[in-house]
C-alpha positions in Angstrom: 42.1 2.3 -44.1 41.2 -0.9 -43.8 39.1 -2.2 -46.8 35.9 -2.7 -46.8 33.4 -5.1 -48.9 31.3 -3.3 -51.8 27.6 -2.7 -50.6 28.4 -3.4 -47.1 28.5 -0.8 -43.9 30.9 -0.5 -41.6 30.0 -2.4 -38.3 28.9 0.2 -35.6 26.6 -2.5 -33.9 28.9 -2.1 -30.7 28.9 1.8 -30.8 29.1 3.4 -27.4 25.6 4.7 -27.8 26.1 5.7 -23.4 27.0 9.1 -24.5 24.0 10.2 -25.2 22.2 8.9 -22.1 20.7 11.1 -19.3 21.9 9.8 -16.0 21.5 10.6 -12.5 25.4 10.9 -12.1 27.0 13.7 -12.7 29.9 13.0 -15.4 30.8 15.0 -18.3 30.3 13.0 -21.2 31.1 13.3 -25.4 28.1 14.3 -27.2 27.0 11.4 -29.7 28.2 11.0 -32.7 30.8 14.3 -32.4 34.0 12.3 -32.3 33.1 10.1 -35.7 32.5 13.2 -37.3 35.4 15.1 -36.3 37.4 12.1 -37.4 35.6 12.2 -40.6 36.5 16.0 -41.1 40.1 15.8 -40.0 40.7 12.8 -42.6 39.4 15.1 -45.0 41.2 17.6 -43.9 44.3 15.3 -44.1 43.6 14.3 -47.7 43.6 17.7 -49.1 47.2 18.4 -47.8 49.1 15.4 -49.5 47.0 15.5 -52.3 46.0 12.0 -52.4 43.1 9.9 -50.7 44.3 8.0 -47.8 42.9 4.9 -48.5 44.9 5.0 -51.9 48.0 5.2 -49.9 47.5 2.1 -48.4 48.7 -1.1 -49.0 46.7 -3.3 -51.4 46.1 -6.3 -49.4 42.6 -8.4 -49.2 40.5 -8.0 -46.6 41.9 -10.6 -44.2 45.5 -8.8 -44.9 43.8 -5.4 -44.3 42.8 -5.7 -41.2 45.7 -7.7 -40.0 48.5 -5.4 -39.2 50.7 -8.0 -37.5 50.6 -9.9 -41.5 51.9 -6.7 -43.2 54.1 -5.8 -40.5 55.5 -8.9 -40.8 57.4 -10.7 -44.1 58.3 -13.5 -41.7 54.7 -14.0 -41.4 53.7 -14.0 -45.4 56.6 -16.0 -45.7 54.8 -18.4 -43.3 52.0 -18.6 -44.9 53.0 -19.0 -48.6 55.0 -22.2 -47.4 52.4 -23.5 -46.5 49.3 -22.7 -47.9 47.1 -25.6 -46.5 47.4 -24.2 -43.1 43.9 -24.5 -41.6 44.5 -21.1 -38.9 45.0 -17.7 -40.7 47.8 -15.8 -39.4 46.0 -13.0 -37.6 46.2 -11.2 -34.2 44.0 -12.6 -31.6 41.3 -10.4 -30.1 38.9 -10.7 -27.5 35.3 -9.3 -28.7 34.3 -6.9 -25.2 31.5 -8.5 -23.5 29.5 -5.7 -23.0 29.8 -1.7 -24.9 29.9 1.8 -22.4 25.8 1.9 -23.0 25.8 -2.1 -21.4 28.1 -1.3 -18.7 26.3 1.6 -18.0 23.0 -0.4 -18.2 24.4 -3.2 -15.8 25.1 -1.4 -13.1 21.5 0.4 -13.0 20.1 -3.0 -12.7 22.3 -4.2 -10.0 21.8 -0.7 -8.0 17.7 -1.0 -8.6 17.6 -4.6 -7.4 20.2 -3.9 -3.8 17.3 -1.1 -3.7 14.9 -4.1 -2.5 16.9 -4.0 0.7 14.6 -1.1 1.8 11.5 -3.6 0.7 12.7 -6.3 2.9 13.4 -4.3 5.9 10.0 -2.8 5.8 8.2 -6.4 6.3 11.3 -8.1 8.1 9.2 -7.8 11.6 10.4 -11.3 12.8 13.4 -12.1 14.8 13.6 -15.4 11.8 13.2 -12.0 9.3 16.0 -10.7 10.3 17.9 -13.0 10.2 17.4 -13.6 6.9 17.6 -10.0 6.0 21.1 -9.8 7.6 22.3 -12.5 5.6 20.7 -11.0 2.6 22.3 -8.0 3.5 26.0 -9.7 3.2 25.0 -11.1 -0.3 24.2 -8.2 -1.5 26.8 -5.7 -0.4 29.3 -8.3 -2.3 27.0 -8.7 -5.3 27.3 -4.5 -5.8 31.0 -4.9 -4.9 31.6 -8.0 -7.5 29.2 -5.5 -10.5 31.5 -2.4 -10.0 34.3 -4.4 -10.3 33.2 -5.9 -13.2 32.4 -3.0 -14.7 35.7 -1.4 -14.5 37.2 -4.4 -15.7 35.2 -4.2 -19.0 36.2 -0.5 -18.8 39.5 -1.0 -18.7 39.1 -3.9 -21.7 37.5 -1.3 -23.7 40.0 1.0 -23.4 42.6 -1.2 -24.2 41.2 -1.9 -27.7 39.4 -5.0 -26.6 36.6 -4.0 -28.7 35.8 -1.3 -31.1 33.0 0.0 -28.9 35.3 3.2 -28.0 35.1 4.1 -31.4 34.0 3.3 -34.7 35.5 0.6 -36.6 35.9 3.2 -39.3 37.5 5.9 -37.3 40.1 2.6 -35.7 40.9 2.2 -39.3 41.2 6.2 -40.0 43.7 6.5 -37.0 45.7 3.7 -38.1 45.7 5.0 -41.8 46.5 8.0 -40.6 49.8 6.8 -38.2 50.9 5.2 -41.3 50.9 7.9 -43.5 53.0 10.3 -40.8 55.3 7.0 -40.9 56.1 7.2 -44.5 56.4 11.1 -44.1 59.0 10.7 -41.6 60.9 8.7 -44.2 60.4 11.0 -46.9 61.9 13.7 -44.4 64.9 11.6 -43.5 65.4 11.0 -47.7 65.1 15.2 -48.6 67.4 16.0 -45.8 70.3 13.3 -46.8 69.5 14.8 -50.6 69.4 18.6 -48.8 73.0 17.6 -47.2 74.5 16.0 -50.4 73.7 18.9 -52.4 75.9 21.2 -49.8 78.5 19.5 -49.8 78.6 18.9 -53.8 77.6 22.6 -53.3 80.8 23.3 -51.6 83.1 21.7 -54.2 81.1 22.5 -57.5 82.6 25.0 -59.6 80.8 28.0 -60.7 79.6 26.5 -63.8 77.3 24.3 -61.4 77.2 26.2 -58.4 73.6 27.8 -59.8 72.4 24.4 -60.3 72.8 22.9 -57.4 71.8 25.7 -55.3 68.3 25.9 -57.1 67.9 22.3 -56.5 69.1 23.0 -52.8 66.2 25.8 -52.7 63.8 22.9 -54.3 64.5 20.9 -51.4 64.2 23.1 -48.9 61.4 23.8 -50.1 59.9 20.6 -50.4 61.6 19.9 -46.8 59.4 22.2 -45.4 55.8 21.4 -47.2 56.3 17.4 -46.2 57.2 18.7 -42.5 53.6 20.9 -42.7 52.1 17.2 -43.8 53.2 15.6 -40.5 52.3 18.2 -38.4 48.8 18.2 -39.7 48.5 14.2 -39.0 50.8 14.6 -35.7 47.2 17.1 -34.7 44.9 14.8 -36.1 46.2 12.1 -34.7 46.8 13.5 -31.0 43.1 14.6 -31.3 42.0 11.0 -32.3 43.9 9.8 -28.8 42.2 13.1 -26.6 38.7 11.6 -28.4 39.5 7.9 -27.3 40.8 9.2 -24.0 37.5 11.1 -23.4 35.7 8.6 -23.5 37.3 6.4 -21.6 37.4 8.9 -18.6 34.1 9.6 -19.0 32.8 6.4 -18.8 35.4 5.3 -15.5 34.2 8.5 -14.5 30.7 7.2 -14.7 31.4 4.0 -13.0 33.1 5.8 -10.0 30.0 8.2 -9.4 27.8 5.4 -9.5 29.9 3.9 -6.4 30.4 7.0 -4.6 26.7 7.2 -4.2 26.2 3.3 -3.1 28.4 3.0 -0.3 27.8 -0.9 -0.7 30.3 -0.4 -3.9 33.5 0.0 -2.1 33.2 -2.5 0.6 35.9 -5.1 0.4 34.8 -8.6 -1.2 36.4 -11.1 0.8 38.2 -14.3 -1.3 37.7 -17.9 -0.4 35.4 -17.0 2.6 31.9 -17.6 3.1 29.7 -14.3 2.2 29.1 -12.0 4.6 31.9 -13.4 6.8 35.2 -12.0 6.7 38.3 -14.4 6.7 39.8 -15.2 10.2 37.0 -13.8 12.0 34.3 -16.2 12.1 31.6 -12.9 12.4 29.7 -11.4 10.1 31.3 -8.6 7.9 29.5 -4.9 8.7 27.1 -4.2 6.0 25.8 -1.0 4.7 22.5 -1.0 4.5 21.0 1.1 1.4 19.7 4.8 1.6 16.7 5.5 4.0 16.9 2.2 5.3 17.5 1.7 9.4 20.2 0.4 10.1 19.8 -3.4 11.7 20.1 -2.4 15.3 16.9 -0.4 15.1 15.0 -3.2 13.3 16.1 -5.5 16.3 14.4 -2.7 18.5 11.4 -1.9 16.2 10.6 -5.5 15.5 10.2 -6.3 19.2 7.3 -8.4 20.2 4.3 -6.2 20.5 1.8 -6.6 23.2 -0.1 -9.8 23.4 -3.7 -9.2 21.0 -6.5 -11.6 21.1 -9.1 -10.1 18.2 -10.4 -11.3 15.1 -9.5 -8.3 13.7 -6.0 -8.8 14.8 -6.1 -12.4 13.0 -7.8 -11.1 10.2 -4.9 -8.2 9.5 -1.7 -11.0 10.6 -3.2 -12.7 7.5 -3.1 -9.6 4.7 -0.1 -8.8 6.4 1.8 -11.8 5.7 0.0 -12.1 2.3 1.5 -8.6 1.3 4.8 -10.0 3.1 4.7 -13.3 0.6 4.2 -11.0 -2.7 6.8 -8.7 -1.7 9.5 -11.6 -1.6 7.8 -12.9 -5.1 8.8 -10.4 -6.0 12.3 -9.6 -5.0 12.5 -13.1 -6.4 11.6 -12.1 -9.8 13.9 -9.1 -10.0 16.8 -11.0 -8.6 16.6 -13.8 -11.2 16.3 -11.3 -14.1 19.7 -9.2 -12.7 21.2 -13.5 -12.6 19.9 -13.5 -16.1 21.6 -10.6 -17.5 24.2 -11.3 -15.6 24.4 -15.0 -17.0 24.2 -13.5 -20.6 27.1 -11.4 -20.1 29.2 -14.5 -19.2 28.1 -16.4 -21.7 29.0 -14.3 -24.4 32.5 -13.8 -22.7 32.8 -17.8 -22.3 32.2 -18.3 -25.8 34.7 -16.1 -26.7 37.3 -17.6 -24.5 36.6 -20.6 -26.0 37.1 -19.6 -29.3 40.3 -18.5 -28.5 41.1 -21.6 -26.7 40.1 -23.6 -30.1 42.4 -21.7 -31.9 45.3 -21.9 -29.7 44.5 -26.0 -29.5 44.7 -25.9 -33.6 48.0 -23.9 -33.2 49.4 -26.5 -30.8 48.5 -29.2 -33.4 50.4 -28.0 -36.5 53.6 -26.8 -34.4 54.0 -30.6 -35.3 55.0 -30.4 -38.8 55.6 -26.7 -39.2 59.5 -25.1 -39.7 61.4 -22.7 -37.7 59.1 -19.5 -39.2 56.3 -21.4 -38.9 57.3 -21.6 -35.5 57.5 -18.2 -34.6 54.5 -17.4 -36.3 52.2 -19.5 -33.9 54.4 -18.8 -30.7 53.4 -15.1 -31.4 49.6 -16.0 -31.7 49.3 -18.5 -28.5 51.1 -15.3 -26.9 48.3 -13.1 -28.0 45.5 -15.5 -27.3 47.4 -15.8 -23.9 47.4 -12.6 -23.1 43.8 -12.2 -24.1 42.3 -14.9 -22.2 44.3 -12.9 -18.9 42.8 -9.8 -20.0 39.7 -11.7 -19.7 40.1 -13.3 -16.4 39.3 -10.1 -14.2 35.6 -10.3 -16.2 34.8 -14.0 -15.9 36.2 -14.7 -12.4 33.7 -11.8 -10.5 31.0 -13.1 -13.2 30.9 -16.4 -12.1 31.1 -15.3 -8.0 28.1 -13.0 -8.5 26.7 -16.2 -10.0 27.0 -18.3 -6.9 25.8 -15.3 -4.8 22.7 -14.9 -6.7 21.8 -18.3 -6.2 22.6 -18.3 -2.6 20.6 -15.1 -2.5 17.6 -16.8 -4.3 17.5 -20.2 -2.3 17.3 -17.4 0.9 14.4 -15.9 -0.2 12.9 -19.3 -1.1 13.8 -20.4 3.0 12.1 -16.8 3.8 9.2 -17.6 1.4 8.4 -21.0 2.8 8.7 -19.3 6.2 6.0 -17.2 5.7 3.7 -19.7 3.6 3.9 -21.3 7.4 3.0 -18.8 9.6 0.5 -18.0 6.8 -1.2 -21.1 7.1 -0.7 -20.7 11.5 -3.1 -17.6 10.8 -5.8 -19.0 8.9 -5.9 -21.6 10.7 -6.1 -19.6 14.4 -8.3 -16.8 12.5 -10.7 -20.2 11.6 -10.6 -21.8 14.9 -11.9 -17.9 16.4 -14.6 -17.3 13.7 -16.0 -21.3 14.3 -15.7 -20.5 18.7 -17.4 -17.6 17.9 -20.3 -18.7 15.3 -21.0 -21.4 18.4 -21.4 -19.0 20.7 -24.0 -16.6 19.4 -25.7 -20.0 18.2 -25.8 -21.5 21.9 -27.3 -17.8 22.4 -29.5 -17.8 19.5 -31.0 -21.2 21.3 -31.1 -20.4 24.5 -33.5 -16.9 23.0 -35.5 -19.3 21.6 -36.4 -21.5 24.2 -36.8 -18.7 26.5 -39.4 -17.6 23.9 -41.2 -21.0 23.6 -41.5 -21.2 27.5 -42.5 -17.5 27.5 -45.3 -18.6 24.8 -46.5 -21.9 26.7 -46.4 -20.7 30.4 -47.4 -17.3 30.4 -51.0 -16.8 29.6 -51.2 -13.0 30.8 -50.4 -11.2 27.6 -49.3 -8.2 29.1 -46.5 -10.2 31.6 -46.2 -12.4 28.2 -45.1 -9.1 25.9 -43.1 -7.7 28.6 -40.6 -11.1 29.0 -40.6 -11.6 25.1 -39.3 -7.7 25.5 -36.8 -8.2 27.9 -35.6 -11.4 25.7 -35.2 -9.5 22.8 -33.4 -6.8 24.7 -30.9 -9.3 26.1 -30.1 -11.0 23.3 -29.2 -8.5 21.5 -27.1 -7.3 24.1 -25.3 -10.2 24.5 -24.8 -10.8 20.7 -23.1 -7.3 20.4 -20.8 -7.8 23.7 -20.0 -11.1 21.9 -19.1 -9.4 18.6 -17.2 -6.8 20.3 -14.9 -8.8 22.2 -14.5 -11.0 19.7 -13.1 -8.5 17.3 -11.4 -6.3 20.4 -7.6 -6.2 20.2 -7.2 -5.5 23.9 -9.8 -5.6 26.9 -8.7 -2.3 27.8 -9.3 -1.0 24.5 -12.8 -2.3 24.3 -13.7 -0.8 28.2 -12.4 2.5 27.5 -14.2 2.7 23.9 -17.1 1.6 25.6 -17.1 4.1 28.6 -16.5 7.3 26.2 -19.5 5.8 23.9 -21.7 5.6 26.6 -20.9 9.0 28.0 -21.3 10.7 24.7 -24.6 9.0 24.3 -25.7 9.6 27.5 -25.3 13.3 26.4 -26.5 13.4 23.2 -29.8 11.4 23.8 -30.8 12.3 27.1 -34.1 12.9 26.1 -34.4 9.6 24.5 -33.4 7.6 27.0 -35.4 8.8 29.8 -38.1 7.8 27.4 -36.9 4.4 27.1 -36.7 4.3 31.4 -40.1 5.6 31.4 -41.1 3.0 28.8 -40.7 0.2 32.0 -42.3 2.3 34.5 -45.7 2.6 32.2 -45.6 -1.4 31.6 -45.2 -1.9 35.5 -47.4 -3.2 38.0 -50.1 -0.2 38.0 -48.8 0.9 34.2 -50.7 0.6 31.4 -51.3 -1.1 28.2 -52.9 -1.2 25.2 -56.9 -0.3 25.2 -56.1 1.6 28.8 -58.6 5.2 29.1 -55.8 7.5 30.3 -55.8 11.3 30.5 -52.5 12.9 29.8 -53.0 16.7 31.1 -56.1 17.8 29.4 -56.2 14.7 26.6 -58.4 11.9 27.3 -58.2 8.5 25.1 -57.7 5.2 24.7 -54.0 3.6 24.5 -53.7 2.3 21.0 -49.9 1.5 21.0 -47.1 1.7 23.6 -43.3 1.7 22.1 -40.2 1.6 23.8 -39.9 5.6 23.0 -43.7 6.9 22.8 -47.4 5.9 23.1 -49.8 6.8 21.2 -53.5 7.4 22.1 -57.2 7.5 20.2 -58.9 10.7 21.3 -62.3 11.0 22.9 -64.3 14.1 22.4 -64.7 14.2 26.9 -63.8 12.2 29.5 -67.4 10.3 30.3 -67.9 10.2 25.8 -66.2 7.3 24.3 -67.1 9.3 20.8 -63.1 9.6 19.5 -62.2 12.8 17.8 -60.4 11.0 14.9 -56.9 11.7 16.3 -54.1 10.3 17.4 -52.5 12.1 20.2 -48.8 10.9 20.6 -46.3 11.1 23.5 -42.9 10.5 25.1 -42.9 7.9 27.5 -40.7 10.8 29.8 -43.8 12.2 31.1 -44.1 9.5 33.5 -41.4 12.2 34.8 -43.4 15.2 34.2 -45.0 16.7 37.6 -46.8 19.5 35.6 -48.5 17.2 32.9 -49.5 14.3 34.9 -50.6 11.0 33.5 -54.3 9.5 34.7 -55.9 5.9 34.6 -57.7 3.6 35.8 -56.9 1.1 38.0 -56.6 -2.2 36.2 -59.9 -4.0 36.1 -62.2 -1.5 37.6 -64.4 0.8 35.4 -66.0 3.0 37.3 -66.0 7.1 38.6 -67.4 9.1 40.2 -69.6 12.4 38.8 -71.4 15.3 40.9 -74.3 17.4 39.9 -75.4 20.6 41.2 -78.9 21.7 42.1 -81.0 25.0 43.4 -82.9 24.2 45.5 -86.0 26.6 45.9 -86.0 29.2 48.8 -88.9 28.0 51.6 -88.8 24.6 51.1 -87.9 21.8 54.1 -83.9 21.4 53.1 -83.5 18.4 55.8 -86.8 16.5 53.7 -85.5 17.5 50.9 -82.3 15.8 51.2 -83.4 12.3 52.0 -85.6 12.4 48.7 -82.7 13.3 46.2 -80.6 10.6 48.3 -83.4 8.4 47.5 -83.8 9.3 43.6 -80.1 9.0 43.6 -80.2 5.9 44.7 -83.2 4.5 42.4 -81.7 5.5 39.3 -78.4 3.2 40.2 -80.5 0.8 41.0 -79.9 -1.1 37.6 -76.0 -0.7 37.9 -75.8 -1.4 41.4 -74.4 -4.9 41.5 -71.6 -4.1 38.8 -70.7 -0.9 40.8 -70.3 -3.3 43.9 -68.5 -5.9 42.0 -65.4 -3.0 40.8 -65.9 -1.5 44.3 -64.5 -5.4 45.8 -62.3 -5.1 43.0 -60.9 -2.2 43.6 -60.6 -3.1 47.4 -58.6 -5.9 46.7 -56.5 -4.5 43.9 -55.2 -1.7 46.0 -55.1 -3.7 49.3 -57.1 -1.2 50.8 -60.7 -0.7 52.1 -60.6 3.3 51.9 -62.7 3.8 49.0 -65.7 2.1 51.1 -69.3 1.5 49.3 -69.6 3.4 46.0 -73.1 5.1 47.4 -74.1 8.3 46.1 -74.2 11.3 48.2 -76.0 14.5 49.1 -74.6 17.6 49.9 -76.0 21.3 50.9 -74.2 24.8 50.7 -76.5 27.5 51.7 -75.4 30.7 50.9 -76.4 34.2 50.2 -77.8 33.7 46.8 -79.6 30.3 48.0 -79.3 26.9 49.1 -77.5 24.5 46.5 -77.3 20.5 46.0 -74.4 18.9 45.2 -75.1 15.0 44.7 -72.5 12.9 43.9 -72.5 9.3 42.5 -70.6 6.2 40.9 -71.1 5.7 37.2 -70.0 2.6 35.1 -68.4 4.1 32.4 -69.1 1.9 29.3 -72.6 3.1 30.4 -71.6 6.5 31.7 -73.5 9.0 29.6 -77.0 6.7 30.5 -76.5 6.7 33.9 -76.1 10.5 33.9 -79.5 11.2 32.0 -80.9 9.1 33.7 -79.4 10.1 37.4 -80.3 14.1 36.1 -83.9 13.3 34.7 -84.9 11.9 38.8 -83.4 14.6 40.6 -84.9 17.0 38.7 -88.3 15.6 39.1 -87.6 15.9 42.8 -86.9 19.4 42.4 -90.2 20.0 40.4 -91.9 18.4 43.0 -91.2 20.8 46.0 -93.3 23.3 47.4 -92.6 26.0 50.0 -93.6 25.2 53.6 -96.7 27.7 54.3 -96.1 31.3 56.6 -95.8 30.9 60.3 -97.7 34.4 61.7 -95.5 36.6 63.8 -96.5 35.9 67.9 -97.8 38.3 70.0 -96.3 40.7 72.6 -97.8 41.1 76.0 
């Protein structure tokens, strides 16, 4: 075993810890720590068999010489070092340390594969022809980067297998294997020596006398027993070396199986990488090479079909959605660029470590060349061996360094492509924001014009329309037209397509007509109520059996202050509400005074005493009725004329009281019908009834006429 400085543990920093990782690729992997424990147990068994510690059988040497089998096996090199004690370059073998451990190899491949999966994210946001061109170029570059990544992984695994680093097995285990190999060589030499003694003893036994024959036979038996024991030791050491060799082979095989499983799971890893050509272009073809798309992503042809130009849209909603979509697209491209930069940094670190190792070997080779001028033949031979070893190590590093350099160049090109894509998206985003701002500005200008026209309409109505009712109607019409135009303008501004908004408006209208039928009828009835012969606030109306005065007329409902009776102006303290649709209901009926006319006709029925002069009584009743209305005659005549003028008809005639007599078996009744001025209806009724009763009470029956004599 190699000597270890006291108080310093063997170096295990580069031990393969990938054996205990749980990866997504199925491959047989040995348990972590099983190989060092196995080798330690085998070494203990070998020590028991040999009867002495293996480390004690190793030749005593300094740490440098113990770690250098070349110096221990080459007396010429030792002599050369003795002859030139001042040499600055030690005669140690040139060994290139592997740039990655097994765990680092798998980790780097995982990072590369995860980065490759970002092509699916790029395909999701690529919806422009320029985006598809950039995506095609990125896919070709990504395929080459992945293929080179697996090439680097396989080369690094081969370097570990060839002993370029102590990562496949711990340093203590490797030293133990070398000690076991040396012990087996010593046992072979011991077996040859014992076999020679046996052969010599047998020759002597053939020519020995009877006195010495017994001694020779005993010696021969002892030698054969010793030979058997040494053969058993050799078999044990051979088994131990076989186990250690199989363990190292299993680790190397597991690492390669891991890499191959990942390559099978990723088709792009098996694509050939052209040498000396542009990324994604096959030499001599001048056309882009077919690239494998990532798992779960559609093909490029499908992308082109899916990214066809959509129907033209002109709504503000589409402009705002486009701005947000471009923002998310830019964020996605930036995230992919950051992941690309992280992968580039990881590969650059590996490449830097490998370049440092190669630079150290190159410096050592230059020093050996400089010493060759003043060296003797033995030193030249040793220098030549070391230079050959350095050249071999540099040659072993080339399959890793060259793909890493290609990956660095490809990733730089990939990042430039992403940068160009980012700039293109930024330009599209700026154009979309500009278009959105212009559309919003135009919308605000149009709405401003509509509101200005509405304000001018309001001022014109207030200035030139003196009739309050007409003014109210025009202002109401202004408000309806204003908000209707605002809704229509905003609807068209945010609509994506004209056909869609027309269809939507039709469906909404049908739904509203069914669900709000009563409300719509009331709204239509409102416009009938405010017509020429409609009602206004303050009008006295009769709806069914309810009499009252209009106190509010809304778009859907009207409110009446109820009166005690038709001729009584006394309110009952209740408010009655009716829908405006009552104007279309025949059974209920709506009655109101004609505008400007405030008189009505009342009736009084009187029973006349029997036996009076009915013709004279009729004249007296008519004269009494006119006398009761003498104080209100002028107002009643004026309103009669207003009624004729408003209705453009003279059917109403003069507002004069009338007296009608009705004869029946029970007696004679007088029906007096007379006009009343509604503000004084109660007073007129009182005067009329008092005057008529005075006339009736003063009637006297006619004297009885004697019957005529018969001849």
